[in-house]
PLY file of the C-alpha trace (Angstrom):
ply
format ascii 1.0
element vertex 160
property float x
property float y
property float z
element edge 159
property int vertex1
property int vertex2
end_header
115.86 138.46 112.33
113.69 137.74 115.38
115.53 138.33 118.67
114.85 134.82 119.96
116.19 133.25 116.74
119.29 135.44 116.89
119.84 134.31 120.48
119.28 130.67 119.50
121.75 130.93 116.63
124.28 132.69 118.86
124.15 129.93 121.47
124.36 127.21 118.85
127.54 128.66 117.36
125.93 130.20 114.28
125.64 133.87 115.31
126.50 135.21 111.85
125.18 132.28 109.82
121.94 132.23 107.93
122.60 128.78 106.47
123.07 125.80 108.77
123.96 122.22 107.89
122.41 119.59 110.09
120.94 116.13 110.41
117.17 115.61 110.56
116.43 113.87 113.86
112.61 113.94 113.82
109.76 114.68 111.43
106.76 116.07 113.29
104.39 116.44 110.35
104.41 117.25 106.64
106.05 120.65 107.07
107.93 120.53 110.37
111.25 118.82 111.18
113.94 118.87 113.86
117.51 119.46 112.69
120.64 119.03 114.82
123.50 121.19 113.50
126.47 119.03 112.40
128.89 121.21 114.36
126.93 120.49 117.58
124.50 122.76 119.31
120.84 122.68 120.10
118.47 121.02 117.65
116.39 123.48 115.64
112.63 123.10 115.34
112.22 123.96 111.64
109.02 124.88 109.79
109.46 124.59 106.01
108.78 127.98 104.49
106.59 128.56 101.45
104.17 125.67 101.86
101.46 124.26 104.09
101.00 120.51 104.54
97.86 118.85 105.92
97.56 118.72 109.69
98.58 115.34 111.14
94.96 114.55 112.14
93.63 115.74 108.76
93.10 113.56 105.68
96.52 112.90 104.06
98.34 114.37 107.09
100.05 111.16 108.11
100.94 110.36 104.50
102.54 113.80 104.09
104.57 113.27 107.27
105.60 109.78 106.20
106.68 111.00 102.74
108.82 113.74 104.30
110.29 111.29 106.84
111.13 108.75 104.14
113.05 111.46 102.29
114.78 113.29 105.17
114.89 111.36 108.44
118.53 110.83 109.53
119.78 112.70 106.44
121.97 115.79 106.34
120.21 118.90 105.05
120.99 122.58 104.58
118.60 125.06 106.13
118.46 128.65 104.93
117.06 130.47 107.96
114.60 133.28 107.23
112.80 134.07 110.50
110.99 132.60 113.47
107.24 132.00 113.66
104.83 132.59 116.54
105.40 129.00 117.74
109.17 129.64 118.14
110.00 127.47 115.14
112.76 128.43 112.74
111.25 129.33 109.35
113.57 128.10 106.64
113.99 126.78 103.16
115.45 123.30 103.38
117.55 121.56 100.78
118.60 117.92 100.53
121.25 116.78 98.07
121.12 120.27 96.52
117.36 120.16 95.88
114.63 122.28 97.47
112.61 120.02 99.79
109.58 122.33 99.66
109.42 122.13 95.86
109.71 118.33 96.08
106.98 118.04 98.75
104.51 120.20 96.81
105.37 118.46 93.50
104.65 115.07 95.09
101.23 116.37 96.12
101.77 116.44 99.88
101.44 120.18 100.47
99.99 123.41 99.13
102.17 126.26 97.95
101.61 129.10 100.41
99.75 132.13 99.11
99.90 135.66 100.44
97.24 138.26 99.68
95.97 136.17 96.76
99.42 135.99 95.15
100.70 132.67 93.89
103.12 131.06 96.29
106.70 130.01 95.56
105.68 126.50 94.56
102.56 127.35 92.51
103.90 125.62 89.40
104.64 122.42 91.35
101.17 122.54 92.90
99.47 122.96 89.50
101.36 119.94 88.13
100.56 117.78 91.19
96.86 118.71 90.94
96.76 117.98 87.21
98.42 114.58 87.71
96.35 113.83 90.86
99.42 113.07 92.98
99.36 112.69 96.74
96.46 114.47 98.42
95.15 115.51 95.00
94.20 111.88 94.29
91.08 112.53 96.39
88.24 114.91 95.59
88.25 118.28 97.34
91.16 118.21 99.79
90.72 120.87 102.47
93.47 123.46 102.88
95.14 123.20 106.29
94.34 126.82 107.22
90.60 126.13 106.70
90.88 122.88 108.65
92.60 124.71 111.55
89.92 127.42 111.58
87.20 124.78 111.96
89.00 122.28 114.20
91.94 124.01 115.86
95.30 122.31 116.22
95.68 118.54 116.18
98.17 118.79 119.02
97.05 118.99 122.66
97.76 122.21 124.54
101.34 122.31 125.80
0 1
1 2
2 3
3 4
4 5
5 6
6 7
7 8
8 9
9 10
10 11
11 12
12 13
13 14
14 15
15 16
16 17
17 18
18 19
19 20
20 21
21 22
22 23
23 24
24 25
25 26
26 27
27 28
28 29
29 30
30 31
31 32
32 33
33 34
34 35
35 36
36 37
37 38
38 39
39 40
40 41
41 42
42 43
43 44
44 45
45 46
46 47
47 48
48 49
49 50
50 51
51 52
52 53
53 54
54 55
55 56
56 57
57 58
58 59
59 60
60 61
61 62
62 63
63 64
64 65
65 66
66 67
67 68
68 69
69 70
70 71
71 72
72 73
73 74
74 75
75 76
76 77
77 78
78 79
79 80
80 81
81 82
82 83
83 84
84 85
85 86
86 87
87 88
88 89
89 90
90 91
91 92
92 93
93 94
94 95
95 96
96 97
97 98
98 99
99 100
100 101
101 102
102 103
103 104
104 105
105 106
106 107
107 108
108 109
109 110
110 111
111 112
112 113
113 114
114 115
115 116
116 117
117 118
118 119
119 120
120 121
121 122
122 123
123 124
124 125
125 126
126 127
127 128
128 129
129 130
130 131
131 132
132 133
133 134
134 135
135 136
136 137
137 138
138 139
139 140
140 141
141 142
142 143
143 144
144 145
145 146
146 147
147 148
148 149
149 150
150 151
151 152
152 153
153 154
154 155
155 156
156 157
157 158
158 159
């Protein structure tokens, strides 16, 4: 576990926990949310693990964010913490009402299943079905993967 994440969990009262229950207070984009632990503590900036949604300024980016917000905003979720990314976000699998939010998001066609070294990602089956049924971003010809968009355009967010 990354030292900063361990410190964050320690100060939020979850030093030994890898699973945290909390309420979604904000949806930044199609794969990033803010979760306030139900037992109090600092809100966690959570990046959904195993998928990549369009950037907010990219085609289908706002729709992906809105779909995620409609499902999760002000709802209680469980986050299974895995690590911390280079932007100091908590990398986690998120579940809502016992269902994997990442699987739902990819199945609805609002995100790609992440790949690693050409291996199929955790939601490859959901992505194949969404593509075949032309759901979400797959309703349009040739959607650009977020990583390619970022390489060409950089981040949608201004420098902090």
